[in-house]
VOGU-3710 file (C-alpha; in Angstrom, 3 decimals, decimal comma):
1> mlllppsspp> 0,000/0,000/0,000  1,458/3,369/-1,036  1,808/5,799/1,834  2,936/8,805/-0,196  0,392/10,874/-2,142  0,455/10,602/-5,933  2,329/13,874/-6,240  5,277/12,564/-4,236  8,112/10,568/-5,760  7,798/6,824/-5,258
11> llarfpsvsv> 10,068/5,150/-2,757  12,317/3,713/-5,436  12,908/7,176/-6,843  15,833/7,465/-4,474  17,636/4,773/-6,519  19,040/6,873/-9,343  19,420/4,160/-11,966  15,948/2,645/-11,595  13,121/3,994/-13,732  9,528/4,506/-12,634
21> aspllrhyll> 7,222/1,499/-12,875  5,796/1,903/-16,349  5,677/-0,081/-19,591  7,692/2,708/-21,156  11,250/2,889/-19,790  13,210/6,108/-19,588  16,351/6,911/-21,602  19,409/5,277/-20,102  22,865/6,774/-20,298  25,662/4,250/-20,805
31> fqpavstttt> 29,287/4,715/-21,548  29,033/4,266/-25,304  30,404/6,402/-28,169  28,256/9,433/-28,849  25,793/9,214/-31,713  23,117/11,512/-33,023  20,157/9,491/-31,884  18,830/8,339/-28,528  17,421/4,928/-27,839  14,282/4,296/-25,852
41> atitatshtn> 13,833/0,797/-24,438  10,278/-0,444/-24,086  8,848/-3,529/-22,417  6,229/-5,478/-24,295  4,212/-8,171/-22,586  2,824/-11,158/-24,461  1,015/-14,206/-23,201  3,260/-17,142/-22,334  2,228/-20,294/-20,535  5,646/-21,523/-19,369
51> fgdssfvytd> 6,315/-18,967/-16,662  3,117/-17,120/-15,841  0,791/-14,507/-17,182  3,220/-12,588/-19,376  6,504/-12,669/-21,224  8,954/-9,790/-21,100  10,680/-8,525/-24,254  12,884/-5,428/-24,436  13,009/-3,704/-27,831  14,812/-0,583/-29,022
61> skteedddvk> 13,150/2,201/-30,970  15,076/5,188/-32,302  13,818/8,729/-32,141  15,343/11,978/-33,371  16,773/14,187/-30,662  14,914/17,371/-29,942  16,618/20,747/-29,907  17,214/20,727/-26,145  18,993/17,387/-26,276  21,119/18,498/-29,243
71> eekdddilpl> 22,416/21,422/-27,225  23,925/19,057/-24,638  27,530/17,975/-24,838  28,323/14,873/-26,828  29,624/13,154/-23,701  26,186/13,489/-22,109  24,546/11,420/-24,849  25,312/7,782/-24,130  22,719/5,665/-25,913  21,987/1,948/-25,606
81> qshrydftpl> 23,169/-0,539/-28,172  20,506/-1,238/-30,733  19,431/-4,711/-29,648  16,222/-6,590/-29,016  16,332/-8,086/-25,526  13,927/-10,998/-25,135  13,892/-12,310/-21,547  11,376/-15,050/-22,266  14,048/-17,835/-22,568  15,565/-16,792/-19,215
91> lnflsnasls> 12,213/-16,809/-17,424  11,347/-20,193/-18,946  14,716/-21,588/-17,856  14,365/-20,320/-14,268  10,736/-21,441/-14,031  11,580/-24,975/-15,165  14,727/-25,295/-13,048  14,445/-26,613/-9,511  14,329/-24,040/-6,717  17,682/-25,173/-5,356
101> estnsdstsp> 19,365/-24,782/-8,720  17,794/-21,424/-9,576  17,754/-19,517/-6,308  20,356/-21,104/-4,023  23,295/-21,236/-6,396  26,666/-19,991/-5,270  27,054/-16,350/-6,194  30,592/-16,822/-7,536  31,177/-17,440/-11,214  30,950/-21,197/-12,061
111> tsldrtefel> 33,927/-23,111/-13,489  31,784/-25,338/-15,704  28,229/-25,068/-16,996  25,612/-26,967/-18,887  25,989/-25,848/-22,515  22,379/-24,607/-22,694  22,805/-22,438/-19,614  26,184/-21,198/-20,850  24,724/-20,112/-24,182  21,804/-18,477/-22,386
121> aesyravpap> 24,180/-16,519/-20,161  26,285/-15,438/-23,133  23,203/-14,227/-25,006  22,524/-11,725/-22,204  26,134/-10,594/-21,752  25,524/-7,286/-23,552  22,379/-6,294/-21,641  23,093/-3,004/-19,803  22,695/-2,929/-16,025  19,880/-0,323/-16,058
131> lwhsflkslc> 17,726/-2,640/-18,166  18,264/-5,472/-15,678  17,192/-3,099/-12,906  14,047/-2,094/-14,780  13,264/-5,678/-15,750  13,571/-6,760/-12,113  11,333/-3,932/-10,988  8,728/-5,011/-13,537  8,805/-8,551/-12,140  8,505/-7,232/-8,572
141> sspssinlay> 5,407/-5,211/-9,437  3,370/-8,423/-9,076  3,516/-10,311/-5,738  3,140/-13,610/-7,594  6,417/-13,128/-9,459  8,649/-12,016/-6,558  10,142/-15,515/-6,182  10,981/-15,477/-9,893  12,555/-12,032/-9,435  14,781/-13,430/-6,681
151> avvswlqkhn> 15,780/-16,283/-9,004  16,772/-13,727/-11,678  18,999/-11,835/-9,206  20,714/-15,027/-8,036  21,247/-16,125/-11,659  22,725/-12,750/-12,629  25,069/-12,853/-9,666  26,064/-16,421/-10,485  27,076/-15,467/-14,031  28,411/-12,020/-13,141
161> lcfsyellys> 26,126/-10,394/-15,707  25,172/-7,239/-13,855  26,639/-4,757/-11,438  25,051/-2,844/-8,532  23,763/-6,026/-6,900  22,982/-3,992/-3,794  20,467/-2,097/-5,911  18,936/-5,335/-7,193  18,526/-6,667/-3,658  17,123/-3,317/-2,512
171> ilihalgrse> 14,450/-3,621/-5,209  13,621/-7,108/-3,900  13,454/-5,921/-0,272  11,194/-3,069/-1,298  8,903/-5,457/-3,201  8,708/-7,869/-0,261  7,763/-4,993/2,033  5,037/-3,881/-0,363  3,692/-7,454/-0,369  3,627/-7,516/3,471
181> klyeafllfq> 6,408/-10,128/3,535  8,527/-8,302/6,091  10,050/-11,485/7,543  11,347/-12,545/4,111  12,678/-9,005/3,561  14,693/-9,252/6,791  16,088/-12,644/5,776  17,206/-11,205/2,450  18,629/-8,109/4,187  20,773/-10,236/6,516
191> kqtltpftyn> 22,406/-12,037/3,581  23,621/-8,834/1,898  26,353/-6,316/2,500  24,779/-3,447/4,437  24,714/-0,310/2,314  22,539/2,829/2,276  20,476/1,209/-0,504  19,627/-1,926/1,478  19,129/-0,013/4,727  16,733/2,475/3,158
201> aligacarnd> 14,792/-0,268/1,395  14,228/-2,208/4,627  13,437/0,881/6,725  10,829/1,832/4,132  9,419/-1,713/4,190  9,103/-1,613/8,002  7,391/1,790/7,926  4,947/0,637/5,244  4,082/-2,385/7,402  3,698/-0,180/10,519
211> dlekalnlms> 6,560/-1,923/12,340  7,935/1,317/13,703  10,136/-0,199/16,380  12,156/-2,093/13,764  12,264/0,943/11,458  13,616/3,213/14,211  16,138/0,597/15,346  17,384/0,199/11,772  17,757/3,972/11,414  19,803/4,041/14,621
221> rmrqdgfhsd> 21,963/1,149/13,414  22,376/2,819/10,030  23,593/5,984/11,740  26,091/3,964/13,796  27,454/2,501/10,551  28,126/6,004/9,284  25,199/6,194/6,853  22,274/8,593/6,772  18,641/7,731/6,151  16,798/9,598/3,430
231> fvnysliiks> 13,840/11,978/3,729  11,375/9,430/2,297  11,826/7,118/5,283  11,131/9,912/7,757  7,999/10,788/5,815  6,859/7,147/5,830  7,464/6,819/9,575  5,463/9,972/10,357  2,585/8,712/8,200  2,715/5,319/9,924
241> lmrkntidss> 2,531/7,012/13,343  -0,566/8,893/12,192  -2,192/5,720/10,863  -1,631/3,903/14,148  -2,796/6,916/16,197  0,379/6,624/18,266  1,776/9,971/17,242  3,367/11,934/20,041  4,786/15,442/19,958  7,990/14,493/21,811
251> lllklykeie> 8,639/11,596/19,408  8,115/13,877/16,402  10,513/16,402/17,881  13,098/13,653/18,351  12,672/12,602/14,711  13,122/16,205/13,606  16,380/16,481/15,567  17,591/13,304/13,863  16,677/14,821/10,482  18,806/17,829/11,382
261> sdkieldgql> 21,720/15,667/12,551  21,522/13,643/9,323  21,775/16,971/7,439  18,680/16,111/5,409  17,275/19,033/3,472  13,618/19,448/4,346  11,468/19,413/1,232  7,852/20,525/1,017  6,469/17,004/1,459  8,390/16,235/4,654
271> lndlivgfak> 7,608/19,660/6,130  3,900/19,149/5,430  4,054/15,702/7,050  5,603/17,284/10,158  2,884/19,964/10,209  0,126/17,339/10,070  1,970/15,138/12,575  2,271/17,865/15,223  -1,330/18,953/14,582  -2,647/15,416/15,096
281> agdpsramqf> -0,435/15,032/18,171  -2,346/17,943/19,713  0,594/20,363/19,500  -0,715/23,231/17,340  2,111/25,567/18,455  4,791/23,411/16,823  2,543/22,778/13,834  2,331/26,566/13,376  6,116/26,807/13,756  6,683/24,369/10,879
291> lgmvqgsgls> 3,971/26,090/8,849  6,019/29,268/9,225  9,109/27,377/8,002  7,216/26,280/4,886  6,004/29,781/4,129  9,397/31,319/4,934  11,110/28,943/2,500  8,821/29,974/-0,320  7,211/26,514/-0,413  3,488/25,853/-0,548
301> aksyglvavi> 1,650/24,389/2,416  -0,641/21,533/1,429  -4,359/22,057/1,990  -4,621/18,973/4,220  -1,846/20,405/6,417  -3,629/23,734/6,814  -6,894/21,978/7,666  -5,100/19,809/10,243  -3,694/22,937/11,943  -7,126/24,606/12,031
311> lalgdsgriv> -8,556/21,454/13,620  -5,771/21,325/16,221  -6,221/24,996/17,114  -9,986/24,529/17,446  -9,585/21,406/19,597  -7,255/23,260/21,962  -9,689/26,172/22,291  -7,528/28,579/20,263  -10,430/29,511/18,031  -9,190/33,062/17,298
321> eaealfleik> -5,966/31,676/15,780  -7,978/29,071/13,872  -10,141/31,853/12,407  -7,042/33,875/11,492  -5,497/30,929/9,627  -8,803/30,257/7,863  -8,986/33,913/6,739  -5,341/33,788/5,649  -6,145/30,843/3,369  -9,076/32,794/1,915
331> geglilrtra> -6,899/35,867/1,414  -4,333/33,894/-0,575  -7,025/32,904/-3,051  -6,914/29,196/-2,238  -10,106/27,266/-2,922  -11,834/26,478/0,371  -13,504/23,111/0,324  -15,952/21,474/2,705  -13,140/19,961/4,786  -11,686/23,394/5,641
341> ynallkgyak> -15,083/24,793/6,678  -15,744/21,693/8,796  -12,417/22,148/10,599  -13,410/25,646/11,750  -16,984/24,538/12,446  -15,687/21,823/14,765  -13,832/24,459/16,783  -16,983/26,566/17,104  -19,024/23,534/18,144  -16,454/22,592/20,789
351> tgslrdaeli> -16,224/26,079/22,271  -20,001/26,540/22,241  -19,889/29,421/19,720  -23,294/28,582/18,300  -23,798/31,872/16,443  -20,423/31,492/14,701  -21,251/27,881/13,843  -24,476/28,969/12,157  -22,690/31,744/10,250  -19,943/29,465/8,911
361> vsemenngvp> -22,555/27,015/7,569  -24,408/29,906/5,907  -21,133/31,115/4,377  -20,517/27,639/2,967  -23,893/27,623/1,237  -23,470/31,199/-0,069  -20,063/30,307/-1,546  -21,389/27,198/-3,261  -19,557/24,792/-0,943  -21,942/21,911/-0,262
371> pneqtyslli> -22,298/20,902/3,410  -21,775/17,181/3,904  -22,810/14,724/6,573  -20,006/15,846/8,910  -21,073/19,498/8,569  -24,590/18,705/9,704  -23,304/16,395/12,446  -21,130/19,177/13,891  -24,011/21,671/13,735  -26,275/19,184/15,504
381> dayvnagrwe> -23,533/18,759/18,132  -23,495/22,511/18,707  -27,293/22,681/19,064  -27,494/19,729/21,435  -24,668/21,169/23,573  -26,695/24,372/23,811  -29,809/22,420/24,774  -31,606/23,267/21,537  -32,958/19,840/20,639  -35,666/21,340/18,407
391> sarivlkeme> -33,006/23,119/16,323  -31,136/19,832/16,029  -34,338/18,237/14,727  -34,675/20,977/12,108  -31,130/20,203/10,905  -32,093/16,531/10,612  -35,073/17,527/8,452  -32,826/19,773/6,344  -30,454/16,833/5,801  -33,378/14,766/4,617
401> akdvkpnsyv> -34,547/17,539/2,248  -31,056/17,818/0,730  -30,819/14,053/0,347  -28,018/13,823/2,915  -29,128/10,893/5,004  -27,917/10,974/8,615  -26,125/7,858/9,738  -25,957/6,183/13,093  -22,900/8,255/14,058  -24,965/11,485/14,095
411> fsrilanyrd> -27,412/9,985/16,578  -24,521/8,534/18,592  -23,161/12,062/19,035  -26,585/13,381/20,060  -26,934/10,588/22,593  -23,391/11,144/23,917  -24,179/14,834/24,496  -27,259/13,967/26,532  -25,252/11,370/28,449  -22,564/13,887/29,358
421> kgewqktfev> -25,200/16,387/30,516  -26,864/13,769/32,731  -30,074/13,613/30,667  -30,051/9,846/30,177  -33,849/9,702/30,011  -33,704/11,297/26,547  -32,064/8,123/25,233  -35,484/6,766/24,285  -36,397/10,027/22,530  -33,200/9,858/20,436
431> lkemknsgvk> -33,898/6,206/19,627  -37,416/7,113/18,457  -36,124/9,954/16,251  -33,550/7,602/14,812  -36,203/5,081/13,884  -38,344/7,805/12,262  -35,346/8,772/10,099  -35,012/5,180/8,912  -31,534/4,785/10,431  -30,605/1,478/12,049
441> pdrlfynvmi> -28,419/1,529/15,169  -24,886/0,238/14,641  -22,294/-1,020/17,122  -21,134/2,488/18,040  -24,656/3,637/18,871  -25,316/0,567/21,008  -21,997/1,076/22,829  -22,890/4,702/23,631  -26,368/3,607/24,729  -24,960/0,915/27,055
451> dtfgkynclh> -22,470/3,428/28,475  -25,245/5,981/29,047  -27,359/3,543/31,042  -24,282/2,225/32,852  -23,159/5,656/34,032  -26,494/6,264/35,748  -26,841/2,842/37,384  -29,569/1,664/35,002  -27,920/-1,737/34,715  -31,115/-3,536/33,685
461> hamatfdkml> -31,472/-1,129/30,736  -27,784/-1,624/29,868  -28,193/-5,424/29,746  -31,463/-5,118/27,789  -29,637/-2,945/25,224  -26,885/-5,559/25,010  -29,460/-8,308/24,368  -31,147/-6,151/21,688  -27,763/-5,586/20,072  -27,194/-9,339/19,834
471> sdgiepdtvt> -30,721/-9,991/18,518  -30,115/-7,402/15,754  -27,142/-9,475/14,633  -24,543/-6,884/15,667  -21,400/-8,431/17,136  -20,147/-6,736/20,314  -16,508/-5,636/20,403  -14,035/-5,208/23,240  -15,439/-1,728/23,968  -18,910/-3,250/24,494
481> wntlidchcr> -17,641/-5,834/26,971  -15,416/-3,318/28,771  -18,353/-0,904/29,152  -20,582/-3,617/30,641  -17,866/-4,851/33,008  -16,990/-1,286/34,072  -20,555/-0,205/34,889  -21,109/-3,336/37,005  -17,818/-2,749/38,843  -18,633/0,925/39,414
491> fgrrdraeel> -21,857/0,113/41,232  -20,473/-2,688/43,363  -21,628/-5,697/41,312  -18,152/-7,216/41,039  -19,425/-10,796/40,973  -21,552/-10,021/37,922  -18,564/-8,225/36,372  -16,498/-11,402/36,809  -19,277/-13,446/35,188  -19,300/-11,073/32,200
501> feemlekgyk> -15,521/-11,410/31,953  -15,772/-15,208/31,867  -18,618/-14,985/29,326  -16,428/-12,769/27,182  -13,668/-15,409/27,190  -16,073/-18,310/26,537  -17,504/-16,572/23,459  -14,042/-16,095/21,982  -13,577/-12,369/22,576  -10,067/-11,343/23,598
511> pcattynili> -9,806/-9,002/26,588  -7,436/-6,045/26,193  -5,296/-4,308/28,814  -8,218/-1,953/29,579  -10,415/-4,934/30,532  -7,915/-6,071/33,150  -7,253/-2,519/34,364  -10,980/-2,077/35,088  -11,139/-5,288/37,130  -7,826/-4,679/38,935
521> nsfgehqrwe> -8,975/-1,185/39,945  -12,355/-2,437/41,152  -10,988/-5,236/43,335  -8,109/-3,079/44,553  -10,478/-0,346/45,781  -12,055/-2,963/48,047  -8,648/-4,366/49,062  -9,331/-7,788/47,559  -5,643/-8,334/46,900  -5,914/-12,005/45,937
531> evksflgkmq> -8,252/-11,109/43,063  -5,883/-8,299/42,029  -3,005/-10,776/41,910  -5,174/-13,294/40,037  -6,143/-10,830/37,295  -2,541/-9,668/36,901  -1,599/-13,326/36,318  -4,437/-13,829/33,822  -3,416/-10,684/32,002  0,124/-11,959/31,468
541> shgllpnvvt> -1,072/-15,461/30,578  -3,059/-13,927/27,701  0,116/-12,311/26,367  -0,694/-8,809/27,647  1,965/-6,892/29,541  0,972/-4,300/32,152  0,924/-0,825/30,571  1,244/2,667/32,056  -2,454/2,675/33,029  -2,064/-0,697/34,783
551> yttlvdiygk> 0,860/0,528/36,887  -0,873/3,851/37,608  -3,960/1,934/38,762  -1,848/-0,279/41,032  0,012/2,700/42,530  -3,330/4,430/43,170  -5,027/1,478/44,882  -1,922/0,570/46,891  -1,467/4,205/47,951  -5,095/4,631/49,037
561> sgrfddalec> -4,791/1,469/51,124  -1,536/2,586/52,739  0,508/-0,130/51,022  3,246/2,331/50,082  5,999/-0,265/49,727  3,911/-2,057/47,092  3,255/1,264/45,335  6,971/2,100/45,179  7,722/-1,440/44,003  5,263/-0,917/41,114
571> igamksaglk> 7,085/2,270/40,066  10,394/0,370/40,133  8,948/-2,520/38,101  7,534/-0,072/35,582  10,915/1,593/35,076  12,584/-1,816/34,739  10,087/-2,687/31,985  11,225/0,393/30,046  8,053/2,388/30,706  8,151/5,986/31,850
581> psstmynali> 6,037/6,812/34,929  3,315/9,378/34,274  2,416/12,533/36,165  -0,923/10,900/37,033  0,915/8,089/38,824  2,940/10,474/40,981  -0,149/12,602/41,619  -1,897/9,508/42,989  1,072/8,654/45,230  1,539/12,214/46,526
591> nayaqrgmse> -2,203/12,459/47,219  -2,152/9,121/49,059  0,668/10,373/51,315  -1,176/13,679/51,786  -4,383/11,977/52,953  -2,402/10,358/55,768  -0,437/13,487/56,667  2,858/11,942/55,537  4,342/15,199/54,278  7,992/14,062/54,158
601> qavnafrimr> 7,104/11,065/51,999  4,942/13,292/49,783  7,871/15,695/49,283  10,168/12,763/48,463  7,695/11,471/45,834  7,530/15,002/44,413  11,332/15,103/44,127  11,432/11,727/42,354  8,777/13,005/39,966  10,957/16,017/39,088
611> adglkpslla> 14,034/13,772/38,744  12,120/11,679/36,191  11,755/14,788/34,049  8,038/15,311/34,738  6,625/18,777/35,241  4,649/19,188/38,469  0,958/19,470/37,741  -1,512/21,645/39,629  -3,012/18,488/41,128  0,377/17,348/42,479
621> lnslinafge> 1,139/20,762/43,994  -2,307/21,011/45,578  -1,802/17,522/47,024  1,546/18,644/48,432  -0,116/21,647/50,094  -2,726/19,283/51,531  0,033/16,990/52,870  1,656/19,875/54,758  -1,752/21,017/55,993  -2,624/17,563/57,331
631> drrdaeafav> 0,801/17,484/59,018  0,122/20,925/60,592  3,037/22,508/58,665  1,347/25,661/57,372  4,642/27,488/56,640  5,685/24,764/54,183  2,198/24,831/52,635  2,588/28,549/51,866  6,100/27,869/50,548  4,487/25,621/47,916
641> lkymkenvkd> 2,161/28,498/46,968  5,191/30,757/46,522  6,869/28,071/44,378  3,755/27,848/42,172  3,716/31,599/41,592  7,430/31,894/40,812  8,288/28,680/38,971  5,222/26,998/37,477  3,895/28,950/34,497  1,252/26,443/33,414
651> skpdvvtytt> -0,140/25,732/36,898  -1,481/28,917/38,453  -3,123/28,587/41,880  -6,824/27,787/41,611  -9,762/27,742/43,996  -8,668/24,318/45,321  -5,195/25,719/46,124  -6,567/28,583/48,219  -9,251/26,462/49,867  -6,615/23,880/50,890
661> lmkalvrvek> -4,448/26,670/52,343  -7,436/27,993/54,337  -8,027/24,474/55,633  -4,357/24,269/56,698  -4,717/27,554/58,634  -7,903/26,359/60,326  -6,132/23,165/61,377  -3,406/25,148/63,187  -6,045/27,601/64,514  -4,687/30,643/62,648
671> fnkvpdvyee> -8,220/31,830/61,869  -7,243/35,475/61,514  -5,207/34,699/58,377  -8,053/32,928/56,556  -9,770/36,158/55,313  -6,425/37,318/53,829  -6,134/34,098/51,799  -9,768/34,446/50,711  -9,142/38,023/49,536  -5,969/36,971/47,659
681> milsgctpdr> -7,995/34,244/45,927  -10,513/36,807/44,633  -7,787/39,245/43,545  -6,047/36,458/41,581  -9,206/35,964/39,516  -10,441/32,744/41,159  -14,166/32,499/41,862  -14,790/31,099/45,372  -16,845/27,915/45,470  -19,190/26,622/48,162
691> karsmlrsal> -16,364/24,960/50,112  -14,227/28,132/50,112  -17,134/30,270/51,353  -17,905/27,693/54,034  -14,243/27,749/55,178  -14,343/31,549/55,448  -17,627/31,501/57,420  -16,203/28,930/59,837  -13,082/31,042/60,439  -15,093/34,260/60,940
701> kymkdtlrt> -17,532/32,513/63,286  -14,676/31,172/65,404  -13,041/34,629/65,525  -16,387/36,185/66,584  -16,918/33,576/69,301  -13,374/34,149/70,560  -13,971/37,906/70,855  -17,172/37,330/72,837  -15,407/35,134/75,353
//
C-alpha cells in the first residue's frame, strides 16, 4: 500500500538508476560512443504459458533528438546498443529449473556449466545494467512473481552479468515490504552487505508495514554505521505514526532532531508531514512553527496540512488563531472546500460558539460549498450542547430535504451529548427519532447507549440494550464488553462483572489491557488483593503486559490502602520494563501520602517526579499543600504556593489551592489569616466555590466567638 500521495516521488525514486514502474522505460545513459540518436527501451508483454501470465521482451526504438537534447555535450549522450532483448528464454529456464538450482546457487562465477545455460548466459552478456534493474522492478510489481525475481537476481550474480547487486537486492526488499512479507525481507537483508540502498529499502518496508520499532532501530543502526537515512523514510514513519494513532509530539521532535543531525534538506512534502503530525499530536504551536518554516522557505503548504492545523487549534480552544489561519487561506485565493469549513466549524461547536457555527454554515452555502454529513453532524452537536434539541431536529429535516441521510454516528453524538449532561432519560427520545429517520443503530450507537445507562446505574437497561444488540445481529466488540464490566464494577456488582468477563472469554472475545485494568482497579479499591493478583496473572497469561495505566492503577489502589511499599515497588517494576512513569501516577502517590499526613514522603515522591523529568501538575502541587496542611506545617504549605507563583507557568493557583491553604490555617487555629487568603484568591481571579465560602464563614464565626469570650 502506497503511503505517499500521488504527487510525491515513489520510494524507489531514491535509486538513481531505476526507472519509474511503467511499460515505457526512460532513456538510459551508458558509456558508449556518442551518436546523433537516442534509444528508448520499451517492455512489451505477451502471453506465455511456461512462466506465468506474461513474457517480457525489451526492444529498441530510435527517435530523433529534440533541440534541447542536441544542445547538450556529446559526452552526455550515451545511448543503448541497438538490440532486441527478449527475456522469455531466461524466465522459462528459471521457471523450469528446480528451486535449489535457480535460487540457491553460489554467487561466484561457475567453473563449468551446462551448454544450454552457458549459451543463455552469453546471449545476455551485452544487456546493460539499467535494463536489468528495470526488468527486475517489472517482475517485482506483481507479488506472484517475486520468487521469480529473486531467481533472476541469483542467476545474474552467479554469471556475473550485472553490477550494482545492492540495488537489485534493494528492489527485492522493497517489493517484499510492499507485499507484506517483512520477515522474508529481513532474511534477504541479513544475507547482503549493508549499504545505504539496502538499509533504506528495509526501513521503508518496516514503515509501510507499521513496524515502527524495527524501522527506528534500523535507522539508529544505520547511523552507527556512518550512513544517513533519506527523507522518504522519515515521511513514511510519520505517516505510519498517524495511521496507528500513536503519534506523540515528543517523538516527532526527536525525529526532527535526527533529520537535522543527518543533514537532510527538508522538502515541502516532509515539512507538510511534520505539520500534520504535530497537529494530530495535539501540538498546534509546533505545527504553526513548521507552517512558518514552509512559508518562509517559499514553499506551498498543502491544503490537508492547513486543515489539520485549524482542527488542532480549534480542539485546543484557540479559536481566534484558527479563524485567522482560515482567513489567511481565503486571502491567498486558495479554494476552500468542505473539509476546511468543517475544521473551523468543529472548533466553534467545541467552544459553544453557536452563532459562529451557524454563520460558517451559511457562508458555505453562499459560496457554493456543499455541506456534507459531517457538517450537519457538527451543527447538531453545537445545538445539542446548547440544549436546543428542536433546532437539532430541524437540521435533521434539512439533511433529509437535501438528500443527505444521517447515519448512526450522528445519533450517537446526540446521545453522547445527553449522556454527558446527565439527561439519560432522553435516550429513548433519540432512539425514536432515529427510527423515524429510517436509520438502524450500529455497534457504536449501542456502545454509547450501554455506556449511558451504565453511568447512571440503570444496569437492567444496559443489559437489555446488550441483548437487543445481539438480537439485531450486531457483534459486540471489546469496547462493548469493557463498558458492561466497568458499569457493574462501578456500582459494586463485582461478581456479575467477573461473570461477564468469563462470558467474554467463553464466546471467543479477547480481553485487552483496559479490561484487566478495570477489574484490577475495582478489586483493589475494596482491598481484595488475591483477586488483584489473580487478574494480573491472567493478564500476562493472555500475552498482555501491564501498561502505564495498569501501573498507575496499582500505585493508586496501593497508595489509598496505605501499602506504600507495594506502590513504590510498582514504580520500580515499571521503570525496569522500560516504561516511563506518568504525572498521574505520581499525583496519585503524593495524594495518598497527603491523605495520611505523611508530608515528608509526599515531598520525596515530588522530588522523584521532578528527577524523572516530569513537570509538576496543579493536582500534584495542591496535594503537596494538603500533605503539609494535614501534618500541621502551614509554613511549608505557603512555601508551595510561593513556588507555584514563581516557577510553574502552566499551573497557576486555583480555587482548590486557596481552599486547601485555608483548611491548613484552620487546622493550626490561625483563623485570623483565613480572610487574607480568601481576599488573595478573589484578587487572583479565582471564583470562590461553596467549600471556600464555608471555610471563610467557619473562620469568621470562630473569631467572633473568641472575641465574645
